[in-house]
C-alpha positions as CSV (number, residue, x, y, z in Angstrom):
1,M,-43.6,-37.7,-41.9
2,N,-45.0,-34.1,-42.1
3,V,-44.9,-32.7,-38.7
4,K,-47.8,-30.1,-37.9
5,T,-46.9,-26.6,-36.8
6,R,-48.3,-23.3,-35.6
7,K,-46.8,-20.1,-35.5
8,A,-47.2,-18.3,-32.1
9,P,-45.9,-15.0,-32.0
10,P,-45.6,-13.1,-28.8
11,R,-48.2,-10.3,-28.5
12,A,-46.4,-6.9,-28.4
13,M,-47.7,-5.3,-25.4
14,A,-48.3,-8.3,-23.5
15,M,-44.5,-8.8,-24.1
16,L,-43.3,-5.3,-23.5
17,E,-45.0,-5.1,-20.4
18,S,-43.9,-8.3,-18.9
19,L,-40.3,-7.7,-20.1
20,R,-40.7,-4.4,-17.7
21,G,-40.5,-6.6,-14.4
22,L,-37.2,-8.2,-15.3
23,G,-36.0,-6.6,-12.0
24,Y,-34.0,-3.5,-13.0
25,S,-33.3,-0.9,-10.6
26,T,-32.2,2.9,-11.8
27,A,-28.5,2.2,-11.2
28,T,-28.5,-1.3,-13.4
29,A,-30.4,-0.3,-16.1
30,L,-28.6,2.5,-16.5
31,A,-25.3,0.5,-16.4
32,D,-26.9,-1.5,-19.1
33,I,-26.4,1.5,-21.2
34,V,-23.0,2.8,-20.5
35,D,-22.4,-0.5,-21.8
36,N,-23.3,-0.1,-24.8
37,S,-21.7,3.2,-25.0
38,I,-18.4,1.7,-23.8
39,S,-18.4,-1.4,-26.7
40,A,-19.4,1.8,-29.2
41,G,-15.9,3.5,-28.4
42,A,-17.1,6.2,-26.5
43,N,-14.7,8.3,-24.4
44,E,-17.3,10.3,-22.4
45,V,-20.6,9.5,-21.5
46,H,-23.0,12.0,-19.8
47,I,-26.1,11.1,-17.7
48,D,-28.6,13.9,-16.9
49,F,-31.4,13.6,-14.9
50,Q,-33.9,16.2,-15.4
51,W,-36.7,17.2,-13.1
52,D,-39.9,18.0,-14.3
53,G,-42.5,16.4,-12.2
54,L,-44.5,13.8,-14.0
55,D,-42.4,14.9,-17.0
56,S,-38.9,14.3,-15.8
57,R,-36.4,12.6,-17.8
58,V,-33.1,11.1,-17.9
59,L,-30.6,11.3,-20.9
60,I,-27.8,9.3,-21.7
61,L,-25.6,11.2,-24.2
62,D,-22.0,9.6,-25.8
63,D,-19.6,9.9,-28.1
64,G,-19.2,7.0,-29.7
65,R,-19.1,5.7,-33.1
66,G,-22.8,6.2,-33.4
67,M,-25.1,3.9,-35.6
68,S,-26.2,4.2,-38.9
69,D,-30.1,3.7,-39.4
70,P,-30.2,-0.2,-40.0
71,E,-27.8,-0.4,-36.9
72,L,-30.4,1.7,-35.1
73,E,-33.1,-0.6,-36.1
74,G,-31.2,-3.9,-34.9
75,A,-30.1,-2.0,-31.4
76,M,-34.0,-1.1,-30.9
77,R,-35.0,-4.8,-31.9
78,L,-35.8,-7.2,-29.1
79,G,-33.8,-10.1,-29.5
80,D,-31.4,-9.2,-32.7
81,R,-28.5,-10.4,-31.6
82,N,-28.2,-14.7,-30.7
83,P,-26.7,-15.0,-27.2
84,L,-24.7,-17.8,-28.5
85,A,-22.8,-16.0,-31.5
86,V,-19.3,-15.2,-30.8
87,R,-18.6,-11.5,-29.9
88,E,-15.6,-9.3,-29.7
89,A,-13.2,-9.6,-27.0
90,N,-14.4,-6.4,-25.2
91,D,-17.8,-7.0,-26.1
92,L,-19.7,-6.0,-22.5
93,G,-23.3,-7.1,-24.3
94,R,-24.5,-10.6,-24.8
95,F,-28.3,-11.4,-25.0
96,G,-29.0,-8.1,-27.5
97,M,-31.9,-7.2,-25.0
98,G,-30.2,-4.2,-22.9
99,L,-31.1,-1.0,-24.0
100,K,-34.9,-2.2,-24.6
101,T,-35.3,-3.7,-21.2
102,A,-33.2,-1.5,-18.9
103,S,-34.8,1.7,-20.7
104,L,-38.7,0.2,-20.5
105,S,-38.0,-1.2,-17.3
106,Q,-37.9,2.4,-16.0
107,S,-40.0,4.7,-18.6
108,R,-42.7,4.0,-21.5
109,R,-40.9,5.9,-23.9
110,L,-37.5,5.0,-25.2
111,T,-36.2,7.5,-27.9
112,V,-32.8,6.7,-29.2
113,V,-31.1,9.2,-31.7
114,S,-27.5,8.3,-33.2
115,K,-25.2,10.2,-35.1
116,K,-22.8,8.6,-37.7
117,D,-21.2,9.6,-41.0
118,G,-22.7,12.7,-40.3
119,E,-26.1,11.0,-40.7
120,R,-28.7,11.1,-38.1
121,S,-31.5,8.5,-37.3
122,C,-34.1,8.4,-34.6
123,L,-36.5,5.3,-33.4
124,R,-38.5,5.0,-30.5
125,W,-40.4,2.9,-28.5
126,D,-43.6,4.5,-26.8
127,L,-45.7,1.9,-24.9
128,D,-48.9,4.1,-24.4
129,E,-49.3,4.5,-28.3
130,L,-48.9,0.6,-29.0
131,A,-51.5,0.4,-26.0
132,A,-53.9,2.8,-27.7
133,D,-54.1,-0.1,-30.4
134,P,-55.5,-3.3,-29.0
135,H,-54.1,-5.0,-32.0
136,S,-50.9,-3.2,-32.5
137,D,-47.9,-5.2,-33.7
138,W,-43.8,-4.6,-33.0
139,L,-44.1,-1.4,-34.5
140,L,-41.1,1.5,-34.0
141,F,-41.7,5.0,-34.3
142,E,-39.6,7.1,-36.6
143,G,-38.7,10.2,-35.1
144,P,-39.0,11.9,-31.7
145,A,-42.3,12.2,-30.1
146,K,-44.3,15.8,-30.2
147,G,-42.5,18.0,-27.4
148,S,-39.4,16.0,-27.2
149,Q,-36.9,17.0,-30.4
150,R,-35.6,19.7,-27.8
151,H,-34.2,17.3,-25.4
152,L,-32.0,15.5,-28.5
153,A,-30.2,18.5,-29.8
154,R,-27.2,17.8,-27.5
155,L,-26.3,15.3,-30.2
156,D,-25.6,18.0,-32.4
157,E,-22.7,19.1,-30.8
158,K,-21.0,15.7,-31.4
159,A,-19.5,14.2,-34.7
160,S,-21.0,10.9,-33.7
161,G,-22.6,9.4,-31.2
162,T,-25.7,8.3,-29.5
163,L,-28.5,9.9,-27.5
164,V,-31.1,7.7,-25.5
165,L,-33.9,9.6,-23.8
166,W,-36.2,8.0,-21.0
167,E,-39.4,9.8,-20.9
168,K,-42.7,9.3,-19.0
169,L,-40.8,7.6,-15.9
170,D,-43.7,5.9,-14.3
171,R,-41.2,3.1,-12.4
172,I,-39.3,6.3,-11.0
173,V,-41.6,9.0,-10.6
174,T,-44.6,7.7,-8.7
175,T,-47.3,9.4,-6.3
176,G,-45.6,11.2,-4.1
177,Y,-41.9,11.4,-5.5
178,S,-40.3,14.6,-4.9
179,V,-37.4,16.7,-6.2
180,D,-35.6,15.4,-2.9
181,D,-36.1,11.7,-4.1
182,F,-35.1,12.7,-7.5
183,L,-31.7,13.8,-6.0
184,A,-31.0,11.1,-3.8
185,L,-31.2,8.7,-6.9
186,T,-28.7,10.5,-8.6
187,V,-26.6,10.0,-5.6
188,A,-27.6,5.9,-5.7
189,V,-26.8,5.9,-9.5
190,E,-23.5,7.6,-8.9
191,T,-22.5,5.4,-6.3
192,H,-23.2,2.3,-8.1
193,L,-21.4,3.2,-11.4
194,A,-18.8,4.2,-9.8
195,M,-18.4,0.7,-8.2
196,V,-19.6,-1.5,-11.5
197,F,-16.8,0.7,-13.9
198,H,-14.3,1.2,-11.4
199,R,-11.9,-0.7,-13.4
200,L,-12.6,1.5,-16.7
201,L,-12.4,4.7,-14.9
202,Q,-9.7,4.4,-12.8
203,A,-6.2,6.4,-13.9
204,P,-3.8,6.6,-16.0
205,K,-5.3,4.2,-17.6
206,A,-8.8,5.1,-17.7
207,R,-11.1,4.0,-20.5
208,I,-14.0,5.8,-20.2
209,K,-15.4,9.0,-18.2
210,L,-18.8,9.1,-16.3
211,L,-20.7,12.6,-15.7
212,I,-23.8,12.9,-13.6
213,N,-25.1,16.1,-14.4
214,N,-21.9,17.4,-15.4
215,R,-20.4,16.0,-12.2
216,P,-17.5,13.2,-12.7
217,V,-17.9,10.1,-11.4
218,E,-15.2,9.0,-9.1
219,P,-14.4,5.3,-9.3
220,W,-14.4,3.5,-5.8
221,D,-12.1,0.5,-5.6
222,P,-13.2,-2.5,-3.5
223,F,-10.0,-3.5,-2.6
224,M,-8.6,-0.7,-1.2
225,S,-5.2,-1.1,-3.9
226,G,-2.0,0.3,-2.7
227,H,-3.3,1.2,1.1
228,S,-0.3,1.0,3.5
229,A,-2.0,-0.4,6.1
230,K,-3.7,-3.5,3.6
231,P,-2.8,-6.5,5.6
232,W,-2.7,-9.2,2.6
233,T,-3.4,-9.4,-1.1
234,S,-2.4,-12.4,-2.9
235,P,-0.4,-13.0,-6.1
236,P,-3.0,-13.6,-9.4
237,A,-4.3,-17.1,-9.7
238,P,-5.2,-17.9,-13.1
239,L,-6.9,-21.0,-14.0
240,R,-7.4,-22.0,-17.5
241,T,-10.9,-23.7,-18.4
242,G,-13.1,-24.5,-21.6
243,S,-14.4,-21.5,-21.8
244,G,-11.4,-18.9,-21.2
245,L,-9.0,-17.8,-18.5
246,V,-10.2,-17.1,-15.3
247,V,-8.1,-15.0,-13.1
248,A,-8.7,-14.9,-9.0
249,Q,-6.8,-12.6,-6.8
250,C,-7.6,-12.4,-3.0
251,H,-7.7,-9.3,-0.9
252,V,-8.2,-8.7,3.3
253,L,-8.8,-5.0,4.2
254,P,-7.7,-2.9,6.8
255,H,-9.2,-3.3,10.3
256,Q,-11.1,-0.3,11.2
257,D,-8.8,0.3,13.8
258,K,-6.2,1.1,11.2
259,L,-8.4,3.6,8.9
260,T,-9.4,7.2,9.5
261,K,-13.2,7.7,10.0
262,D,-13.2,9.0,6.4
263,E,-11.7,5.9,5.0
264,F,-13.8,3.6,6.7
265,K,-16.7,5.4,5.5
266,G,-15.7,5.4,2.1
267,N,-14.3,1.8,1.4
268,E,-17.5,0.3,2.9
269,G,-19.5,0.2,-0.3
270,P,-22.8,1.0,-1.5
271,A,-24.2,-2.1,0.6
272,G,-22.0,-1.5,3.9
273,W,-19.1,-3.5,5.0
274,T,-20.8,-6.8,6.0
275,A,-22.6,-7.1,2.2
276,Q,-19.6,-5.7,0.4
277,Q,-17.4,-9.4,1.4
278,G,-16.9,-11.8,-1.3
279,F,-16.5,-12.3,-4.7
280,Y,-16.1,-9.3,-7.2
281,V,-17.0,-11.0,-10.4
282,Y,-15.6,-9.1,-13.5
283,R,-16.0,-9.2,-17.3
284,N,-13.5,-7.2,-19.4
285,E,-12.8,-5.1,-16.5
286,R,-17.1,-4.4,-16.0
287,L,-17.8,-5.4,-12.6
288,L,-21.2,-8.0,-12.9
289,V,-21.2,-9.4,-9.0
290,A,-20.4,-7.0,-6.0
291,G,-19.9,-9.2,-3.0
292,G,-21.6,-12.2,-1.8
293,W,-20.1,-16.2,-1.7
294,L,-21.7,-17.4,-4.8
295,G,-23.4,-20.0,-3.1
296,L,-20.3,-21.9,-1.9
297,G,-19.7,-23.3,1.1
298,N,-19.0,-26.6,2.7
299,S,-21.9,-28.7,4.5
300,K,-24.2,-25.2,3.6
301,A,-23.9,-22.3,1.8
302,W,-22.0,-19.4,3.6
303,N,-23.9,-16.3,4.7
304,R,-22.4,-13.2,4.9
305,E,-20.9,-12.6,8.4
306,E,-19.1,-9.6,10.3
307,A,-16.0,-11.8,11.1
308,H,-15.8,-12.0,7.4
309,R,-16.3,-8.5,6.2
310,L,-12.6,-7.7,5.7
311,A,-12.7,-10.5,2.5
312,R,-12.6,-9.4,-0.7
313,I,-11.7,-11.5,-3.7
314,Q,-11.7,-10.6,-7.4
315,L,-12.2,-12.6,-10.2
316,D,-11.9,-12.1,-13.6
317,I,-13.7,-14.0,-16.5
318,P,-14.1,-14.0,-20.1
319,N,-17.3,-13.1,-22.2
320,T,-16.8,-16.5,-23.7
321,A,-17.7,-17.7,-20.4
322,D,-21.2,-16.5,-20.1
323,A,-23.3,-19.2,-20.7
324,D,-20.9,-21.5,-18.1
325,W,-21.3,-19.0,-15.4
326,K,-24.8,-18.4,-16.3
327,I,-25.1,-14.7,-16.4
328,D,-28.5,-13.3,-16.4
329,V,-29.6,-10.5,-18.9
330,R,-29.3,-7.6,-15.9
331,K,-25.5,-8.9,-15.3
332,S,-26.3,-9.2,-11.8
333,T,-26.0,-13.0,-11.0
334,A,-23.6,-15.6,-11.7
335,R,-22.8,-18.6,-10.6
336,P,-19.4,-20.6,-10.9
337,P,-19.4,-24.3,-12.8
338,V,-19.3,-27.0,-11.1
339,A,-15.6,-27.7,-12.1
340,L,-14.3,-24.6,-10.6
341,R,-16.4,-25.0,-7.0
342,S,-13.5,-26.7,-5.2
343,W,-11.1,-24.3,-6.6
344,L,-12.8,-21.0,-5.7
345,T,-14.0,-22.5,-2.2
346,R,-10.4,-23.2,-1.5
347,L,-9.4,-19.8,-2.3
348,A,-12.7,-18.6,-0.1
349,E,-12.0,-20.5,2.7
350,D,-8.3,-19.3,3.3
351,T,-9.5,-15.5,2.6
352,R,-12.1,-15.6,5.1
353,E,-9.6,-17.4,7.9
354,R,-7.1,-14.7,7.2
355,A,-9.9,-11.8,7.5
356,R,-10.9,-13.3,10.1
357,R,-7.9,-13.1,12.2
358,V,-7.6,-9.7,11.3
359,F,-11.1,-8.7,12.5
360,A,-10.5,-10.5,15.6
361,Y,-6.8,-9.3,16.5
362,R,-6.7,-5.9,14.5
363,G,-4.1,-7.9,12.3
364,T,-2.3,-9.4,15.2
365,P,0.4,-6.6,14.5
366,M,4.0,-7.4,15.2
367,P,6.5,-5.0,16.9
368,A,9.3,-3.5,15.1
369,Q,11.8,-5.3,17.0
370,R,13.1,-8.5,16.6
371,N,9.7,-9.9,15.1
372,T,8.6,-11.1,18.9
373,P,5.2,-12.3,19.5
374,I,2.5,-10.0,21.1
375,E,1.3,-11.2,24.6
376,Q,-2.2,-11.4,24.2
377,A,-4.3,-10.5,27.5
378,W,-6.9,-12.9,26.5
379,R,-6.5,-16.6,25.2
380,V,-9.1,-18.6,23.4
381,D,-9.5,-22.5,25.0
382,R,-11.4,-24.5,22.8
383,V,-13.2,-27.3,25.0
384,K,-15.2,-30.2,24.1
385,D,-18.5,-28.0,24.5
386,G,-17.3,-25.1,22.6
387,I,-15.1,-21.9,23.1
388,R,-14.1,-20.5,26.6
389,Y,-12.3,-16.9,27.2
390,R,-10.0,-16.8,29.4
391,I,-7.7,-13.9,30.8
392,E,-3.9,-15.1,30.2
393,P,-1.9,-15.1,33.8
394,T,1.5,-14.5,31.5
395,H,0.5,-11.3,30.8
396,P,2.8,-8.6,32.0
397,A,0.2,-6.6,33.6
398,V,-1.6,-9.8,35.0
399,A,1.3,-11.6,36.3
400,A,2.7,-8.2,38.1
401,V,-0.1,-8.3,40.3
402,L,-0.6,-11.7,41.0
403,S,3.4,-12.1,41.5
404,G,2.5,-9.4,43.9
405,A,-0.7,-9.7,45.6
406,G,0.7,-11.9,48.5
407,E,-2.2,-12.6,50.8
408,L,-4.9,-10.9,48.7
409,A,-3.9,-13.5,45.6
410,P,-6.9,-15.6,46.1
411,L,-9.2,-12.8,46.1
412,I,-7.3,-11.1,43.0
413,K,-8.0,-14.6,41.1
414,A,-11.6,-15.2,42.2
415,M,-11.9,-11.4,40.5
416,L,-10.5,-12.5,37.2
417,R,-12.4,-15.5,37.2
418,V,-15.5,-13.8,37.8
419,I,-14.5,-11.3,34.8
420,E,-13.9,-14.5,32.8
421,E,-17.3,-16.2,33.5
422,S,-19.1,-12.8,32.8
423,V,-17.6,-11.5,29.7
424,P,-21.1,-10.6,28.0
425,V,-20.7,-12.5,24.4
426,Q,-23.9,-12.1,23.4
427,R,-24.1,-8.3,24.0
428,I,-20.9,-7.8,22.4
429,W,-22.2,-9.8,19.1
430,L,-25.4,-8.5,19.5
431,D,-23.7,-4.4,19.4
432,T,-21.6,-5.2,16.7
433,A,-24.0,-6.9,14.3
434,E,-26.5,-3.7,14.9
435,N,-24.1,-1.2,14.7
436,K,-21.8,-2.3,11.9
437,G,-18.3,-2.0,14.1
438,T,-16.6,-3.5,16.7
439,P,-16.6,-2.3,20.0
440,K,-13.7,0.3,20.9
441,T,-10.7,-1.3,22.7
442,G,-7.2,-0.8,22.8
443,F,-7.4,2.6,24.7
444,S,-9.0,3.6,20.9
445,G,-9.8,7.2,21.1
446,E,-8.2,7.8,24.5
447,P,-5.6,10.4,25.4
448,P,-2.2,9.9,25.4
449,E,-2.4,10.9,28.8
450,A,-4.8,7.8,29.9
451,V,-1.9,5.3,28.3
452,S,0.9,6.7,29.5
453,T,-0.8,6.4,33.5
454,V,-1.1,2.7,32.7
455,L,2.5,2.3,31.2
456,N,3.8,4.2,34.0
457,T,2.9,1.9,36.7
458,L,3.2,-1.1,34.7
459,F,7.0,0.0,34.4
460,A,7.5,1.5,37.6
461,D,6.5,-1.9,38.8
462,M,9.1,-3.6,36.6
463,I,12.5,-1.6,37.4
464,G,11.2,-1.4,40.9
465,R,9.9,-4.4,42.4
466,R,11.0,-6.8,40.0
467,G,14.3,-5.5,39.0
468,M,14.3,-5.2,35.2
469,S,16.4,-3.0,33.3
470,T,14.9,-0.1,31.2
471,E,15.7,-1.7,28.2
472,V,14.2,-5.4,28.9
473,A,10.8,-3.3,30.6
474,K,10.6,-1.6,27.3
475,R,10.9,-4.6,25.1
476,T,8.4,-6.4,27.2
477,L,5.7,-3.6,27.2
478,L,6.4,-3.2,23.2
479,S,5.6,-6.9,22.8
480,T,2.5,-6.7,24.9
481,E,-1.0,-6.2,24.1
482,P,-2.3,-3.3,23.5
483,F,0.9,-1.3,24.4
484,Q,2.6,-2.2,20.9
485,N,0.6,-0.1,19.4
486,Y,2.2,3.2,21.5
487,P,6.3,2.9,20.8
488,S,6.8,6.3,21.3
489,L,4.9,6.6,24.6
490,I,7.1,3.7,25.6
491,A,10.3,5.5,24.3
492,G,9.6,8.2,26.7
493,L,9.4,5.9,29.8
494,G,11.8,6.7,32.6
495,G,13.6,9.7,30.3
496,P,15.4,9.3,27.2
497,A,14.9,6.1,25.3
498,A,17.6,3.4,26.1
């Protein structure tokens, strides 16, 4: 049986213009170019933003192994590599599209010059020149455009390497765009690359050095590895799958109260603490997905919530798993295979709950002596119709007032009940969401004298009216919220420490 067929090749300009709309940002586009440099064995990658109004340009120069003329032609051809083909274990690519689609998403002219074994080759895509001929085919132009040669001279200094030049930045330099906007863009790009390539940039085993306008990019570690205040890190959890080994490691980051202002700001990430929670999916140590819960959940998919903002999970997948994880061309989204969803959900549930406890209780710190539980000033009562917050009457400060209240006891109890029933829960929730931080409690920001005044009052009552020994009174205060955070002040009560 003869089957009739027709050739239906895409029209070059229509396809090229359509591919510009894949959704790259400047930062994600440049990350794709850096991937190619890393795969080419580069030790350094220089990214230069050169402001010149409408003639501004971006250059990416590496010292990798370079490409011969046939290799460069293949690299410049759309879809040159089959995404189903077997890749080298350390290959960061997949679709054979990144160099072209990433570059043309930002510019109308892409020039690539490469040097290998002493030979230079130069090819370019130029959308304006193609558009000038309505019947133009898939034509690559040889050599740089007129006036562009001078921008390619830096490759001459390298024994081998590749230089990528973006010109006609119509998706970046638009009407009203200024040099300040261009500078702000460099900062956004640096922040993104610091996150995406942090494991490849981190000493002592750094695989690559990135520089933006000659300034080294410092890695940003989402997991605050090695920080002394970090409350929990799980051991790595490996799982063998049909497409290779997947390894997960769960992290709960320190509460804001345990960090300096600079540490809190520096570790929030490009999108802020709440947006950065969730899974961090890596392939060959290159970050693909930065935060989010991968569509996981129980009855419905989890959202990013303030209570879980300290939860981050590192997830390493092999490059043989791209199809299973539905990695997209931009390397910015991933969806876990159905077979792994229950395993990942269990890991996430545990991490989210641990993070929630740290967020709610500042990590429920334990006093140094005898691991005595902390006496909380508030308790949570779970009732049939919801949750209620109650003042804990056994808290030493509350108990002291009630036991010595005499005929004022009913009035004091009424006052405490009014406080319980008028806790501004909605206002606290709204202020926390809007200000991206929990309200100050636990004498945070208060001078030591303010804390000492309250401590001295309670200590005098314990020693005088209640007849406690100095040692017992101090031990009680050390296990009482929020005084467990002030052991030095407690040690100084009543003279030298007992």
